[in-house]
N, CA, C, O and the ligand as a Tripos MOL2 file, in Angstrom:
@<TRIPOS>MOLECULE
protein
  313   311    79     0     0
PROTEIN
NO_CHARGES

@<TRIPOS>ATOM
      1 N          44.6720   86.5420  121.5510 N.3       1 MET1
      2 CA         43.5390   86.6540  122.4650 C.3       1 MET1
      3 C          43.6960   85.7060  123.6420 C.2       1 MET1
      4 O          44.0850   84.5490  123.4810 O.2       1 MET1
      5 N          43.3920   86.2060  124.8060 N.am      2 LYS2
      6 CA         43.4240   85.3710  126.0040 C.3       2 LYS2
      7 C          42.0350   85.3650  126.6300 C.2       2 LYS2
      8 O          41.2560   86.3050  126.4770 O.2       2 LYS2
      9 N          41.7490   84.2750  127.3390 N.am      3 THR3
     10 CA         40.4260   84.1060  127.9300 C.3       3 THR3
     11 C          40.5070   83.9860  129.4460 C.2       3 THR3
     12 O          41.3270   83.2440  129.9850 O.2       3 THR3
     13 N          39.6510   84.7230  130.1090 N.am      4 MET4
     14 CA         39.5050   84.5650  131.5600 C.3       4 MET4
     15 C          38.0130   84.5660  131.8740 C.2       4 MET4
     16 O          37.2100   85.1470  131.1450 O.2       4 MET4
     17 N          37.6580   83.9010  132.9780 N.am      5 THR5
     18 CA         36.2430   83.8590  133.3370 C.3       5 THR5
     19 C          35.9300   84.9690  134.3440 C.2       5 THR5
     20 O          36.8110   85.5450  134.9830 O.2       5 THR5
     21 N          34.6450   85.2300  134.4440 N.am      6 CYS6
     22 CA         34.1340   86.2020  135.4170 C.3       6 CYS6
     23 C          34.6870   85.8710  136.8040 C.2       6 CYS6
     24 O          35.1470   86.7540  137.5280 O.2       6 CYS6
     25 N          34.6340   84.5900  137.1590 N.am      7 LYS7
     26 CA         35.1030   84.1220  138.4650 C.3       7 LYS7
     27 C          36.5770   84.4300  138.6810 C.2       7 LYS7
     28 O          36.9800   84.8820  139.7530 O.2       7 LYS7
     29 N          37.3720   84.1800  137.6550 N.am      8 GLN8
     30 CA         38.8130   84.4290  137.7660 C.3       8 GLN8
     31 C          39.0990   85.9050  138.0040 C.2       8 GLN8
     32 O          40.1220   86.2700  138.5840 O.2       8 GLN8
     33 N          38.1780   86.7470  137.5450 N.am      9 LEU9
     34 CA         38.3790   88.1900  137.6540 C.3       9 LEU9
     35 C          37.6390   88.7820  138.8520 C.2       9 LEU9
     36 O          37.3340   89.9740  138.8780 O.2       9 LEU9
     37 N          37.3630   87.9560  139.8190 N.am     10 GLY10
     38 CA         36.7380   88.4420  141.0460 C.3      10 GLY10
     39 C          35.2250   88.4860  140.9800 C.2      10 GLY10
     40 O          34.5790   89.0580  141.8580 O.2      10 GLY10
     41 N          34.6430   87.8750  139.9270 N.am     11 GLY11
     42 CA         33.1940   87.8430  139.7880 C.3      11 GLY11
     43 C          32.6040   86.5620  140.3460 C.2      11 GLY11
     44 O          33.1320   85.9850  141.2970 O.2      11 GLY11
     45 N          31.4930   86.1190  139.7410 N.am     12 ALA12
     46 CA         30.7750   85.0100  140.3590 C.3      12 ALA12
     47 C          30.2930   83.9310  139.3940 C.2      12 ALA12
     48 O          29.6870   82.9550  139.8370 O.2      12 ALA12
     49 N          30.5380   84.0700  138.0990 N.am     13 CYS13
     50 CA         30.0300   83.0530  137.1840 C.3      13 CYS13
     51 C          31.1020   82.6020  136.2020 C.2      13 CYS13
     52 O          32.2500   83.0430  136.2720 O.2      13 CYS13
     53 N          30.7200   81.7270  135.2930 N.am     14 GLU14
     54 CA         31.6890   81.1490  134.3530 C.3      14 GLU14
     55 C          31.6970   81.8580  133.0050 C.2      14 GLU14
     56 O          32.2630   81.3540  132.0340 O.2      14 GLU14
     57 N          31.0780   83.0120  132.9490 N.am     15 GLU15
     58 CA         31.0850   83.8220  131.7280 C.3      15 GLU15
     59 C          32.5380   84.0720  131.2960 C.2      15 GLU15
     60 O          33.3820   84.4410  132.1130 O.2      15 GLU15
     61 N          32.8160   83.8670  130.0050 N.am     16 LYS16
     62 CA         34.1790   84.0410  129.5240 C.3      16 LYS16
     63 C          34.3740   85.3810  128.8280 C.2      16 LYS16
     64 O          33.5080   85.8510  128.0900 O.2      16 LYS16
     65 N          35.5320   85.9830  129.0800 N.am     17 PHE17
     66 CA         35.8920   87.2290  128.4070 C.3      17 PHE17
     67 C          37.1640   86.9830  127.6300 C.2      17 PHE17
     68 O          38.0500   86.2540  128.0750 O.2      17 PHE17
     69 N          37.2450   87.6010  126.4590 N.am     18 GLN18
     70 CA         38.4470   87.4580  125.6300 C.3      18 GLN18
     71 C          38.9970   88.8280  125.2900 C.2      18 GLN18
     72 O          38.2640   89.7170  124.8590 O.2      18 GLN18
     73 N          40.3010   88.9880  125.4880 N.am     19 ALA19
     74 CA         40.9310   90.2630  125.1670 C.3      19 ALA19
     75 C          42.4220   90.0720  124.9530 C.2      19 ALA19
     76 O          42.9860   89.0200  125.2530 O.2      19 ALA19
     77 N          43.0470   91.1230  124.4250 N.am     20 ASN20
     78 CA         44.4790   91.0730  124.1860 C.3      20 ASN20
     79 C          45.2940   91.6850  125.3060 C.2      20 ASN20
     80 O          46.4960   91.4440  125.4090 O.2      20 ASN20
     81 N          44.6460   92.4760  126.1430 N.am     21 SER21
     82 CA         45.3690   93.0580  127.2680 C.3      21 SER21
     83 C          44.5540   92.8980  128.5420 C.2      21 SER21
     84 O          43.3330   92.7450  128.5130 O.2      21 SER21
     85 N          45.2680   92.9370  129.6590 N.am     22 PHE22
     86 CA         44.5880   92.7650  130.9400 C.3      22 PHE22
     87 C          43.6400   93.9350  131.2180 C.2      22 PHE22
     88 O          42.5530   93.7490  131.7640 O.2      22 PHE22
     89 N          44.0640   95.1370  130.8380 N.am     23 GLU23
     90 CA         43.2320   96.3230  131.0510 C.3      23 GLU23
     91 C          41.8910   96.1490  130.3390 C.2      23 GLU23
     92 O          40.8350   96.4890  130.8720 O.2      23 GLU23
     93 N          41.9620   95.6070  129.1140 N.am     24 GLU24
     94 CA         40.7710   95.3850  128.2960 C.3      24 GLU24
     95 C          39.8280   94.3680  128.9540 C.2      24 GLU24
     96 O          38.6180   94.5820  129.0370 O.2      24 GLU24
     97 N          40.4090   93.2680  129.4130 N.am     25 ILE25
     98 CA         39.5960   92.1980  129.9970 C.3      25 ILE25
     99 C          39.0230   92.6450  131.3410 C.2      25 ILE25
    100 O          37.9100   92.2620  131.6990 O.2      25 ILE25
    101 N          39.7740   93.4490  132.0810 N.am     26 ALA26
    102 CA         39.2810   93.9720  133.3540 C.3      26 ALA26
    103 C          38.0700   94.8740  133.1040 C.2      26 ALA26
    104 O          37.1020   94.8640  133.8650 O.2      26 ALA26
    105 N          38.1460   95.6480  132.0300 N.am     27 GLU27
    106 CA         37.0580   96.5440  131.6480 C.3      27 GLU27
    107 C          35.8040   95.7390  131.2750 C.2      27 GLU27
    108 O          34.6890   96.0990  131.6530 O.2      27 GLU27
    109 N          36.0050   94.6510  130.5330 N.am     28 MET28
    110 CA         34.8810   93.7910  130.1210 C.3      28 MET28
    111 C          34.2040   93.1560  131.3260 C.2      28 MET28
    112 O          32.9770   93.0890  131.4030 O.2      28 MET28
    113 N          35.0190   92.6940  132.2600 N.am     29 SER29
    114 CA         34.4400   92.0290  133.4380 C.3      29 SER29
    115 C          33.7120   93.0490  134.3040 C.2      29 SER29
    116 O          32.7070   92.7310  134.9400 O.2      29 SER29
    117 N          34.2290   94.2830  134.3220 N.am     30 LYS30
    118 CA         33.5950   95.3510  135.0840 C.3      30 LYS30
    119 C          32.2120   95.6550  134.5000 C.2      30 LYS30
    120 O          31.2350   95.7990  135.2350 O.2      30 LYS30
    121 N          32.1470   95.7480  133.1740 N.am     31 LYS31
    122 CA         30.8860   96.0240  132.4910 C.3      31 LYS31
    123 C          29.8650   94.9240  132.7640 C.2      31 LYS31
    124 O          28.7030   95.1880  133.0720 O.2      31 LYS31
    125 N          30.3330   93.6840  132.6420 N.am     32 HIS32
    126 CA         29.4930   92.5200  132.9200 C.3      32 HIS32
    127 C          29.0110   92.5670  134.3710 C.2      32 HIS32
    128 O          27.8430   92.3060  134.6570 O.2      32 HIS32
    129 N          29.9280   92.9020  135.2790 N.am     33 GLY33
    130 CA         29.5810   92.9900  136.6990 C.3      33 GLY33
    131 C          28.4790   94.0170  136.9330 C.2      33 GLY33
    132 O          27.5610   93.7820  137.7180 O.2      33 GLY33
    133 N          28.5720   95.1570  136.2510 N.am     34 MET34
    134 CA         27.5620   96.2010  136.3860 C.3      34 MET34
    135 C          26.2040   95.7280  135.8720 C.2      34 MET34
    136 O          25.1680   96.0210  136.4680 O.2      34 MET34
    137 N          26.2210   94.9870  134.7520 N.am     35 GLU35
    138 CA         24.9760   94.4470  134.1850 C.3      35 GLU35
    139 C          24.3030   93.4900  135.1700 C.2      35 GLU35
    140 O          23.0990   93.5600  135.4170 O.2      35 GLU35
    141 N          25.1150   92.6040  135.7160 N.am     36 MET36
    142 CA         24.5840   91.6310  136.6670 C.3      36 MET36
    143 C          24.0980   92.3300  137.9430 C.2      36 MET36
    144 O          23.1140   91.9210  138.5600 O.2      36 MET36
    145 N          24.8140   93.3930  138.3180 N.am     37 PHE37
    146 CA         24.4430   94.1890  139.4830 C.3      37 PHE37
    147 C          23.0550   94.8050  139.2580 C.2      37 PHE37
    148 O          22.2090   94.8030  140.1530 O.2      37 PHE37
    149 N          22.8380   95.3330  138.0450 N.am     38 GLN38
    150 CA         21.5470   95.9430  137.7190 C.3      38 GLN38
    151 C          20.4210   94.9120  137.6910 C.2      38 GLN38
    152 O          19.2680   95.2240  137.9890 O.2      38 GLN38
    153 N          20.7720   93.6880  137.3310 N.am     39 LYS39
    154 CA         19.7740   92.6090  137.3330 C.3      39 LYS39
    155 C          19.5110   92.1100  138.7490 C.2      39 LYS39
    156 O          18.5640   91.3630  138.9960 O.2      39 LYS39
    157 N          20.3700   92.5390  139.6720 N.am     40 GLY40
    158 CA         20.2030   92.1500  141.0690 C.3      40 GLY40
    159 C          20.6320   90.7160  141.3400 C.2      40 GLY40
    160 O          20.1130   90.0690  142.2490 O.2      40 GLY40
    161 N          21.5930   90.2150  140.5410 N.am     41 ASP41
    162 CA         22.0870   88.8510  140.7390 C.3      41 ASP41
    163 C          22.8310   88.7370  142.0800 C.2      41 ASP41
    164 O          23.8510   89.3900  142.2980 O.2      41 ASP41
    165 N          22.2950   87.8980  142.9610 N.am     42 VAL42
    166 CA         22.8190   87.8050  144.3320 C.3      42 VAL42
    167 C          24.3060   87.4240  144.3690 C.2      42 VAL42
    168 O          25.0840   88.0320  145.1040 O.2      42 VAL42
    169 N          24.6910   86.4320  143.5860 N.am     43 GLU43
    170 CA         26.0940   85.9850  143.6030 C.3      43 GLU43
    171 C          27.0380   87.1090  143.1840 C.2      43 GLU43
    172 O          28.1080   87.2800  143.7680 O.2      43 GLU43
    173 N          26.6390   87.8700  142.1730 N.am     44 HIS44
    174 CA         27.4800   88.9770  141.7220 C.3      44 HIS44
    175 C          27.4830   90.1210  142.7340 C.2      44 HIS44
    176 O          28.4900   90.8100  142.8980 O.2      44 HIS44
    177 N          26.3590   90.3170  143.4060 N.am     45 LEU45
    178 CA         26.3050   91.3580  144.4370 C.3      45 LEU45
    179 C          27.3080   91.0350  145.5380 C.2      45 LEU45
    180 O          28.0070   91.9140  146.0410 O.2      45 LEU45
    181 N          27.3620   89.7440  145.9030 N.am     46 LYS46
    182 CA         28.3100   89.3030  146.9340 C.3      46 LYS46
    183 C          29.7410   89.5150  146.4630 C.2      46 LYS46
    184 O          30.5840   90.0220  147.2020 O.2      46 LYS46
    185 N          30.0020   89.1190  145.2190 N.am     47 ALA47
    186 CA         31.3420   89.2560  144.6510 C.3      47 ALA47
    187 C          31.7510   90.7240  144.5950 C.2      47 ALA47
    188 O          32.8970   91.0730  144.8810 O.2      47 ALA47
    189 N          30.8000   91.5780  144.2240 N.am     48 MET48
    190 CA         31.0880   93.0200  144.1420 C.3      48 MET48
    191 C          31.3740   93.6050  145.5150 C.2      48 MET48
    192 O          32.2200   94.4850  145.6710 O.2      48 MET48
    193 N          30.6570   93.1010  146.4980 N.am     49 ASP49
    194 CA         30.8610   93.5500  147.8620 C.3      49 ASP49
    195 C          32.2920   93.2510  148.2910 C.2      49 ASP49
    196 O          32.9590   94.0750  148.9170 O.2      49 ASP49
    197 N          32.7520   92.0400  147.9350 N.am     50 GLU50
    198 CA         34.1260   91.6470  148.2530 C.3      50 GLU50
    199 C          35.1270   92.5620  147.5430 C.2      50 GLU50
    200 O          36.1240   92.9860  148.1270 O.2      50 GLU50
    201 N          34.8440   92.8530  146.2800 N.am     51 MET51
    202 CA         35.7310   93.7190  145.5050 C.3      51 MET51
    203 C          35.7700   95.1250  146.1050 C.2      51 MET51
    204 O          36.8240   95.7580  146.1560 O.2      51 MET51
    205 N          34.6120   95.6040  146.5580 N.am     52 ASN52
    206 CA         34.5560   96.9340  147.1650 C.3      52 ASN52
    207 C          35.3870   96.9920  148.4380 C.2      52 ASN52
    208 O          36.0520   97.9880  148.7180 O.2      52 ASN52
    209 N          35.3360   95.9080  149.2010 N.am     53 LYS53
    210 CA         36.1420   95.8300  150.4260 C.3      53 LYS53
    211 C          37.6190   95.8980  150.0730 C.2      53 LYS53
    212 O          38.4150   96.5540  150.7450 O.2      53 LYS53
    213 N          37.9570   95.1980  148.9980 N.am     54 LEU54
    214 CA         39.3400   95.1590  148.5320 C.3      54 LEU54
    215 C          39.7840   96.5490  148.0600 C.2      54 LEU54
    216 O          40.8930   96.9980  148.3490 O.2      54 LEU54
    217 N          38.8900   97.2110  147.3300 N.am     55 MET55
    218 CA         39.2200   98.5280  146.7810 C.3      55 MET55
    219 C          39.3750   99.5830  147.8680 C.2      55 MET55
    220 O          40.0320  100.6040  147.6680 O.2      55 MET55
    221 N          38.7610   99.3230  149.0260 N.am     56 ALA56
    222 CA         38.8840  100.2580  150.1390 C.3      56 ALA56
    223 C          40.3000  100.2410  150.6940 C.2      56 ALA56
    224 O          40.7110  101.1490  151.4170 O.2      56 ALA56
    225 N          41.0460   99.1830  150.3420 N.am     57 LYS57
    226 CA         42.4390   99.0760  150.7880 C.3      57 LYS57
    227 C          43.3450   99.0850  149.5650 C.2      57 LYS57
    228 O          43.6290   98.0380  148.9840 O.2      57 LYS57
    229 N          43.7950  100.2680  149.1810 N.am     58 PRO58
    230 CA         44.5730  100.4110  147.9350 C.3      58 PRO58
    231 C          45.7530   99.4570  147.8230 C.2      58 PRO58
    232 O          46.0540   98.9620  146.7370 O.2      58 PRO58
    233 N          46.4270   99.1970  148.9500 N.am     59 GLU59
    234 CA         47.5800   98.2890  148.9010 C.3      59 GLU59
    235 C          47.1550   96.8650  148.5240 C.2      59 GLU59
    236 O          47.7920   96.2160  147.6950 O.2      59 GLU59
    237 N          46.0720   96.3910  149.1450 N.am     60 ASP60
    238 CA         45.5510   95.0550  148.8450 C.3      60 ASP60
    239 C          45.0570   94.9880  147.4120 C.2      60 ASP60
    240 O          45.2520   93.9900  146.7180 O.2      60 ASP60
    241 N          44.4170   96.0610  146.9800 N.am     61 MET61
    242 CA         43.8800   96.1260  145.6250 C.3      61 MET61
    243 C          45.0210   96.0360  144.6130 C.2      61 MET61
    244 O          44.9160   95.3650  143.5860 O.2      61 MET61
    245 N          46.1020   96.7240  144.9320 N.am     62 LYS62
    246 CA         47.2690   96.7360  144.0500 C.3      62 LYS62
    247 C          47.8250   95.3170  143.9010 C.2      62 LYS62
    248 O          48.1400   94.8730  142.7970 O.2      62 LYS62
    249 N          47.9390   94.6170  145.0320 N.am     63 VAL63
    250 CA         48.4460   93.2470  145.0310 C.3      63 VAL63
    251 C          47.5250   92.3490  144.2140 C.2      63 VAL63
    252 O          47.9900   91.5560  143.3960 O.2      63 VAL63
    253 N          46.2260   92.4750  144.4370 N.am     64 TRP64
    254 CA         45.2290   91.6790  143.6980 C.3      64 TRP64
    255 C          45.3830   91.9170  142.2000 C.2      64 TRP64
    256 O          45.4250   90.9840  141.3990 O.2      64 TRP64
    257 N          45.4670   93.2040  141.8510 N.am     65 PHE65
    258 CA         45.5580   93.5900  140.4470 C.3      65 PHE65
    259 C          46.8290   93.0220  139.8020 C.2      65 PHE65
    260 O          46.7910   92.4840  138.6950 O.2      65 PHE65
    261 N          47.9510   93.1520  140.5140 N.am     66 GLU66
    262 CA         49.2250   92.6370  140.0010 C.3      66 GLU66
    263 C          49.1610   91.1220  139.7960 C.2      66 GLU66
    264 O          49.6360   90.5980  138.7880 O.2      66 GLU66
    265 N          48.5600   90.4230  140.7790 N.am     67 ASN67
    266 CA         48.4410   88.9650  140.6890 C.3      67 ASN67
    267 C          47.5790   88.5550  139.4960 C.2      67 ASN67
    268 O          47.9170   87.6270  138.7620 O.2      67 ASN67
    269 N          46.4710   89.2560  139.3170 N.am     68 LYS68
    270 CA         45.5610   88.9230  138.2150 C.3      68 LYS68
    271 C          46.2050   89.2210  136.8670 C.2      68 LYS68
    272 O          46.0250   88.4920  135.8910 O.2      68 LYS68
    273 N          46.9520   90.3020  136.8430 N.am     69 LYS69
    274 CA         47.6340   90.6860  135.6070 C.3      69 LYS69
    275 C          48.6670   89.6140  135.2450 C.2      69 LYS69
    276 O          48.8340   89.2570  134.0790 O.2      69 LYS69
    277 N          49.3490   89.1170  136.2710 N.am     70 LYS70
    278 CA         50.3440   88.0770  136.0480 C.3      70 LYS70
    279 C          49.6640   86.8030  135.5430 C.2      70 LYS70
    280 O          50.1520   86.1370  134.6300 O.2      70 LYS70
    281 N          48.5070   86.4770  136.1730 N.am     71 GLU71
    282 CA         47.7300   85.3080  135.7640 C.3      71 GLU71
    283 C          47.3620   85.4370  134.2830 C.2      71 GLU71
    284 O          47.4590   84.4800  133.5150 O.2      71 GLU71
    285 N          46.9440   86.6250  133.9110 N.am     72 PHE72
    286 CA         46.5720   86.8940  132.5190 C.3      72 PHE72
    287 C          47.7910   86.7470  131.6020 C.2      72 PHE72
    288 O          47.7200   86.0990  130.5570 O.2      72 PHE72
    289 N          48.9110   87.3620  132.0100 N.am     73 ASP73
    290 CA         50.1280   87.3080  131.2080 C.3      73 ASP73
    291 C          50.6370   85.8750  131.0270 C.2      73 ASP73
    292 O          51.2280   85.5490  129.9970 O.2      73 ASP73
    293 N          50.4060   85.0280  132.0230 N.am     74 ASP74
    294 CA         50.8730   83.6420  131.9700 C.3      74 ASP74
    295 C          49.9830   82.7320  131.1300 C.2      74 ASP74
    296 O          50.3730   81.6130  130.7960 O.2      74 ASP74
    297 N          48.7850   83.2150  130.7880 N.am     75 LEU75
    298 CA         47.8720   82.3930  130.0000 C.3      75 LEU75
    299 C          48.4250   82.1720  128.5930 C.2      75 LEU75
    300 O          49.1110   83.0320  128.0400 O.2      75 LEU75
    301 N          48.1160   81.0050  128.0250 N.am     76 PRO76
    302 CA         48.5550   80.7830  126.6410 C.3      76 PRO76
    303 C          47.8020   81.7180  125.6940 C.2      76 PRO76
    304 O          46.5880   81.8880  125.8080 O.2      76 PRO76
    305 N          48.5210   82.3060  124.7810 N.am     77 ASP77
    306 CA         47.9240   83.2180  123.8060 C.3      77 ASP77
    307 C          47.3430   82.4230  122.6460 C.2      77 ASP77
    308 O          48.0650   81.7210  121.9390 O.2      77 ASP77
    309 N          46.0210   82.5390  122.4540 N.am     78 LYS78
    310 CA         45.3880   81.7630  121.3800 C.3      78 LYS78
    311 C          44.8540   82.6700  120.2860 C.2      78 LYS78
    312 O          44.2900   82.1870  119.3040 O.2      78 LYS78
    313 ZN         29.6360   86.9320  136.0220 Zn       79 ZN79
@<TRIPOS>BOND
     1     1     2 1
     2     2     3 1
     3     3     4 2
     4     3     5 am
     5     5     6 1
     6     6     7 1
     7     7     8 2
     8     7     9 am
     9     9    10 1
    10    10    11 1
    11    11    12 2
    12    11    13 am
    13    13    14 1
    14    14    15 1
    15    15    16 2
    16    15    17 am
    17    17    18 1
    18    18    19 1
    19    19    20 2
    20    19    21 am
    21    21    22 1
    22    22    23 1
    23    23    24 2
    24    23    25 am
    25    25    26 1
    26    26    27 1
    27    27    28 2
    28    27    29 am
    29    29    30 1
    30    30    31 1
    31    31    32 2
    32    31    33 am
    33    33    34 1
    34    34    35 1
    35    35    36 2
    36    35    37 am
    37    37    38 1
    38    38    39 1
    39    39    40 2
    40    39    41 am
    41    41    42 1
    42    42    43 1
    43    43    44 2
    44    43    45 am
    45    45    46 1
    46    46    47 1
    47    47    48 2
    48    47    49 am
    49    49    50 1
    50    50    51 1
    51    51    52 2
    52    51    53 am
    53    53    54 1
    54    54    55 1
    55    55    56 2
    56    55    57 am
    57    57    58 1
    58    58    59 1
    59    59    60 2
    60    59    61 am
    61    61    62 1
    62    62    63 1
    63    63    64 2
    64    63    65 am
    65    65    66 1
    66    66    67 1
    67    67    68 2
    68    67    69 am
    69    69    70 1
    70    70    71 1
    71    71    72 2
    72    71    73 am
    73    73    74 1
    74    74    75 1
    75    75    76 2
    76    75    77 am
    77    77    78 1
    78    78    79 1
    79    79    80 2
    80    79    81 am
    81    81    82 1
    82    82    83 1
    83    83    84 2
    84    83    85 am
    85    85    86 1
    86    86    87 1
    87    87    88 2
    88    87    89 am
    89    89    90 1
    90    90    91 1
    91    91    92 2
    92    91    93 am
    93    93    94 1
    94    94    95 1
    95    95    96 2
    96    95    97 am
    97    97    98 1
    98    98    99 1
    99    99   100 2
   100    99   101 am
   101   101   102 1
   102   102   103 1
   103   103   104 2
   104   103   105 am
   105   105   106 1
   106   106   107 1
   107   107   108 2
   108   107   109 am
   109   109   110 1
   110   110   111 1
   111   111   112 2
   112   111   113 am
   113   113   114 1
   114   114   115 1
   115   115   116 2
   116   115   117 am
   117   117   118 1
   118   118   119 1
   119   119   120 2
   120   119   121 am
   121   121   122 1
   122   122   123 1
   123   123   124 2
   124   123   125 am
   125   125   126 1
   126   126   127 1
   127   127   128 2
   128   127   129 am
   129   129   130 1
   130   130   131 1
   131   131   132 2
   132   131   133 am
   133   133   134 1
   134   134   135 1
   135   135   136 2
   136   135   137 am
   137   137   138 1
   138   138   139 1
   139   139   140 2
   140   139   141 am
   141   141   142 1
   142   142   143 1
   143   143   144 2
   144   143   145 am
   145   145   146 1
   146   146   147 1
   147   147   148 2
   148   147   149 am
   149   149   150 1
   150   150   151 1
   151   151   152 2
   152   151   153 am
   153   153   154 1
   154   154   155 1
   155   155   156 2
   156   155   157 am
   157   157   158 1
   158   158   159 1
   159   159   160 2
   160   159   161 am
   161   161   162 1
   162   162   163 1
   163   163   164 2
   164   163   165 am
   165   165   166 1
   166   166   167 1
   167   167   168 2
   168   167   169 am
   169   169   170 1
   170   170   171 1
   171   171   172 2
   172   171   173 am
   173   173   174 1
   174   174   175 1
   175   175   176 2
   176   175   177 am
   177   177   178 1
   178   178   179 1
   179   179   180 2
   180   179   181 am
   181   181   182 1
   182   182   183 1
   183   183   184 2
   184   183   185 am
   185   185   186 1
   186   186   187 1
   187   187   188 2
   188   187   189 am
   189   189   190 1
   190   190   191 1
   191   191   192 2
   192   191   193 am
   193   193   194 1
   194   194   195 1
   195   195   196 2
   196   195   197 am
   197   197   198 1
   198   198   199 1
   199   199   200 2
   200   199   201 am
   201   201   202 1
   202   202   203 1
   203   203   204 2
   204   203   205 am
   205   205   206 1
   206   206   207 1
   207   207   208 2
   208   207   209 am
   209   209   210 1
   210   210   211 1
   211   211   212 2
   212   211   213 am
   213   213   214 1
   214   214   215 1
   215   215   216 2
   216   215   217 am
   217   217   218 1
   218   218   219 1
   219   219   220 2
   220   219   221 am
   221   221   222 1
   222   222   223 1
   223   223   224 2
   224   223   225 am
   225   225   226 1
   226   226   227 1
   227   227   228 2
   228   227   229 am
   229   229   230 1
   230   230   231 1
   231   231   232 2
   232   231   233 am
   233   233   234 1
   234   234   235 1
   235   235   236 2
   236   235   237 am
   237   237   238 1
   238   238   239 1
   239   239   240 2
   240   239   241 am
   241   241   242 1
   242   242   243 1
   243   243   244 2
   244   243   245 am
   245   245   246 1
   246   246   247 1
   247   247   248 2
   248   247   249 am
   249   249   250 1
   250   250   251 1
   251   251   252 2
   252   251   253 am
   253   253   254 1
   254   254   255 1
   255   255   256 2
   256   255   257 am
   257   257   258 1
   258   258   259 1
   259   259   260 2
   260   259   261 am
   261   261   262 1
   262   262   263 1
   263   263   264 2
   264   263   265 am
   265   265   266 1
   266   266   267 1
   267   267   268 2
   268   267   269 am
   269   269   270 1
   270   270   271 1
   271   271   272 2
   272   271   273 am
   273   273   274 1
   274   274   275 1
   275   275   276 2
   276   275   277 am
   277   277   278 1
   278   278   279 1
   279   279   280 2
   280   279   281 am
   281   281   282 1
   282   282   283 1
   283   283   284 2
   284   283   285 am
   285   285   286 1
   286   286   287 1
   287   287   288 2
   288   287   289 am
   289   289   290 1
   290   290   291 1
   291   291   292 2
   292   291   293 am
   293   293   294 1
   294   294   295 1
   295   295   296 2
   296   295   297 am
   297   297   298 1
   298   298   299 1
   299   299   300 2
   300   299   301 am
   301   301   302 1
   302   302   303 1
   303   303   304 2
   304   303   305 am
   305   305   306 1
   306   306   307 1
   307   307   308 2
   308   307   309 am
   309   309   310 1
   310   310   311 1
   311   311   312 2
@<TRIPOS>SUBSTRUCTURE
     1 MET1         2 RESIDUE 1 A MET
     2 LYS2         6 RESIDUE 1 A LYS
     3 THR3        10 RESIDUE 1 A THR
     4 MET4        14 RESIDUE 1 A MET
     5 THR5        18 RESIDUE 1 A THR
     6 CYS6        22 RESIDUE 1 A CYS
     7 LYS7        26 RESIDUE 1 A LYS
     8 GLN8        30 RESIDUE 1 A GLN
     9 LEU9        34 RESIDUE 1 A LEU
    10 GLY10       38 RESIDUE 1 A GLY
    11 GLY11       42 RESIDUE 1 A GLY
    12 ALA12       46 RESIDUE 1 A ALA
    13 CYS13       50 RESIDUE 1 A CYS
    14 GLU14       54 RESIDUE 1 A GLU
    15 GLU15       58 RESIDUE 1 A GLU
    16 LYS16       62 RESIDUE 1 A LYS
    17 PHE17       66 RESIDUE 1 A PHE
    18 GLN18       70 RESIDUE 1 A GLN
    19 ALA19       74 RESIDUE 1 A ALA
    20 ASN20       78 RESIDUE 1 A ASN
    21 SER21       82 RESIDUE 1 A SER
    22 PHE22       86 RESIDUE 1 A PHE
    23 GLU23       90 RESIDUE 1 A GLU
    24 GLU24       94 RESIDUE 1 A GLU
    25 ILE25       98 RESIDUE 1 A ILE
    26 ALA26      102 RESIDUE 1 A ALA
    27 GLU27      106 RESIDUE 1 A GLU
    28 MET28      110 RESIDUE 1 A MET
    29 SER29      114 RESIDUE 1 A SER
    30 LYS30      118 RESIDUE 1 A LYS
    31 LYS31      122 RESIDUE 1 A LYS
    32 HIS32      126 RESIDUE 1 A HIS
    33 GLY33      130 RESIDUE 1 A GLY
    34 MET34      134 RESIDUE 1 A MET
    35 GLU35      138 RESIDUE 1 A GLU
    36 MET36      142 RESIDUE 1 A MET
    37 PHE37      146 RESIDUE 1 A PHE
    38 GLN38      150 RESIDUE 1 A GLN
    39 LYS39      154 RESIDUE 1 A LYS
    40 GLY40      158 RESIDUE 1 A GLY
    41 ASP41      162 RESIDUE 1 A ASP
    42 VAL42      166 RESIDUE 1 A VAL
    43 GLU43      170 RESIDUE 1 A GLU
    44 HIS44      174 RESIDUE 1 A HIS
    45 LEU45      178 RESIDUE 1 A LEU
    46 LYS46      182 RESIDUE 1 A LYS
    47 ALA47      186 RESIDUE 1 A ALA
    48 MET48      190 RESIDUE 1 A MET
    49 ASP49      194 RESIDUE 1 A ASP
    50 GLU50      198 RESIDUE 1 A GLU
    51 MET51      202 RESIDUE 1 A MET
    52 ASN52      206 RESIDUE 1 A ASN
    53 LYS53      210 RESIDUE 1 A LYS
    54 LEU54      214 RESIDUE 1 A LEU
    55 MET55      218 RESIDUE 1 A MET
    56 ALA56      222 RESIDUE 1 A ALA
    57 LYS57      226 RESIDUE 1 A LYS
    58 PRO58      230 RESIDUE 1 A PRO
    59 GLU59      234 RESIDUE 1 A GLU
    60 ASP60      238 RESIDUE 1 A ASP
    61 MET61      242 RESIDUE 1 A MET
    62 LYS62      246 RESIDUE 1 A LYS
    63 VAL63      250 RESIDUE 1 A VAL
    64 TRP64      254 RESIDUE 1 A TRP
    65 PHE65      258 RESIDUE 1 A PHE
    66 GLU66      262 RESIDUE 1 A GLU
    67 ASN67      266 RESIDUE 1 A ASN
    68 LYS68      270 RESIDUE 1 A LYS
    69 LYS69      274 RESIDUE 1 A LYS
    70 LYS70      278 RESIDUE 1 A LYS
    71 GLU71      282 RESIDUE 1 A GLU
    72 PHE72      286 RESIDUE 1 A PHE
    73 ASP73      290 RESIDUE 1 A ASP
    74 ASP74      294 RESIDUE 1 A ASP
    75 LEU75      298 RESIDUE 1 A LEU
    76 PRO76      302 RESIDUE 1 A PRO
    77 ASP77      306 RESIDUE 1 A ASP
    78 LYS78      310 RESIDUE 1 A LYS
    79 ZN79       313 GROUP 0 **** ****
């Protein structure tokens, strides 16, 4: 299991997610992001806005995703 925070995954808080694969942890952070979005959390709304801007540029999104995946892969496995 590896741990990453909401912030590390492009979010806005220190909420921790644990998963065995990057795809899994990305999914968890996405779900959390949606929950916070529904609650109208301003910091997460801002973070989501940034992510949406990134997603509008597939090349940039790809680079971001690859970098985050590498960050995840480099984490110590606990
Ligand atoms: Zn969060």
